[in-house]
N, C-alpha and C positions, 0 to 999 in steps of 0.2 A: 807684466807691464803696468804702467800707471793707470790706464783707463779700463783695464780688463774687467774690473769688478762691476762696471756700470752696465745694467741690462736694458735701460730705457734711455733712448737718445732723442732729444728734441733739437731740431735744427732751425735756425733762421734760414731764409731763402736767398733774397737778393744780396749779393756780395759775399755770401757764405757758400751755399751750394752752387750758385751761379755767379758768373763774372759780373761785376758791377756795370750797369748801364744807365742808372738813374742820375740825372742832373737835377738835384733837388731845388737849386736856386731857379733854374728855368721853370720848373713846375710851379714854384711859388709865384713867379712873375705871371705865368699863365692864369693863375687863380687869384691874382691881386692880393697875395699874402706877403707881409713884410719879410724881408730877408732874414734868415736865421730862425724864424718862428716855426715850431713844429706844425706840420701841415694839418694833421687830423684834429689837433687841438684848436687850431685857428678856425677851421671849418665849424667845429662845435660851438664856437663863440659867436658865429654869424647869426643874423636873423633867419628865420626858417626858409624864406624864399631864396635868399642868397646862399644859404647852406646847401639847399637842394640843388641849385644850379652848379655850385662848386663840386658837389659830390658826383654829379653826372659827368662834368668835365674831367675830374680826377679819374674816374673810372675809364673814360675814353683814353686818357693819356697813359694810364697804367696798362690797359689792354694792348696799346701800341708797343709799349716797352716790353711787355710779356712776350710778344712775338719775336723779339730780338734776343731772347735769353739763350745763353750757352753755358755749359757746365764748367765748373772749376776743373783744372787739370787733375786727372786721376780720381775724381770724385766717385766714379762708378766702381773703381776698385775698393774704395773705402766702404761704400754702401753694400757692395757684394760681401765684403769681409764681415761686416756687422750682421747682415742677414744670415750668412752661413753659420755664424756663432749664436744664432737665435735671439739677437737683440731686437727690441721693439723700436720702430722709428716713427717719428712724427715731425710735423712742421708747425712752427708758430711764426706768423707773419703779420705785419701791420697792414698788408694788402687785404683786399676783399678775397674771399675764398675762390670765386670764379677766376680772379686774376692769378691766384696761387696755382690752381690747376692748369691754367693756360701756360704759365711760366714753366712749370714742371714738364708739361708735354713738349713745349718748344725746345727745352734743354735735354729732352730724352730721359728724364728722371722720374716720370710719373709712375713707372712700374715698381718703384721701391716703396711707395707710400700708399696705404689704404686711404681712400677718399675721406673717410670720417676722421682721419688723423691729421688732416691739413686744416689748421685752425687759423681763421682770420678775424677781422674786426667785426663781422656780423655776429659771431658766436660769443666773443669775450671782449672786455675792455682791452684796447691795444696795449702792447708793451709801451712803457716800462711797467705797467700794471702786471702783477703776478697772476692775474686771473686765468690767462691761457695756459700757463704752466700747471696751475692747480686743476684746471679742467682736464688736462691730459693725465695728470696723476690720478684723478678720480676715475677717469674713463678706463685707464689701464690697471687700476688697483695697484699702483706702483709705489713702493717705498721711496721716500725722498733720498735716502742714502744710496739707492741704486740708479738714480736719475741724474742726467746732466743736460745742459743746454749749450750748444755751440753757436756762436755768433760773432759778428764783426763790429758791433756797435754798442755803445753805452746802454741802450735800452734793453738789449739782450742780456747783458750782465746784470742790470738792475732787476729785471724780471725774475731771473733765476735766483739771484741772491735773496730777493724778498720772499720767494716761495720756499727757500730753504734747501735748494738743490745746488749741486756743483756747476761751475761755469767754465767754459773753455773760450778764451778770447783769441780769435783768428785776426791777426794784424800783419798784413804783408809788409808794412813799413817797419815793424818791430818797435813801435813807440809804446804800446801797451799803456795807454793813458789812464786806465781805471783799475789800478791794482787792488783797491779796497773792495771791488766787486768780483774779482777774478781769482779762480783757483788754479787754472792751467793756461799756458800761453803757447801759441803756435804761430810761426811765420808763414807756413804753407799748410794747406789742408792735408796734403799727403803725409805730413808728419804724424797724422793719426794712425797711419798704417803701422808704424813702429811702436805705437802706444797701446794698441789693442791686441 
């Protein structure tokens, strides 16, 4: 099958492993960030006092959303299959790592991932930077050719592409807007069952 050769799997979390619950425009309004502007980058450009206040508020909003997390249909079957085949699993999220762990726990997926393999914005420059991918490659001593990233957004594809690994774009709408960064395309996460 197409993805059988990959031994190291990096997953985005929100909207990929879990059903999407984030209303990013609402979050921007809460934080006073212009519509359509990337949230973390906007906070990074604020003066220190404003940035700290925004980070605290963002953390609170993200924790609230984390408590609402639920898994994508059949994702447990996919993760069980990958672990049964000896694959290494990690998470790369733009969330904070505390948020990442809370999200996985609420969705019942925390048992699939070692805590040290859930990488967020405290450890590495957030996606679309490839830093988080490179961090996991180094941590696992994994060849790029055996590693892929699965995600639902441009930043996931850009991070994987820039790090030199394969990318799987999950798009339930089937639009697949970023072909230049994408190696594989799936409409449903459970398509991975037939590809591994």
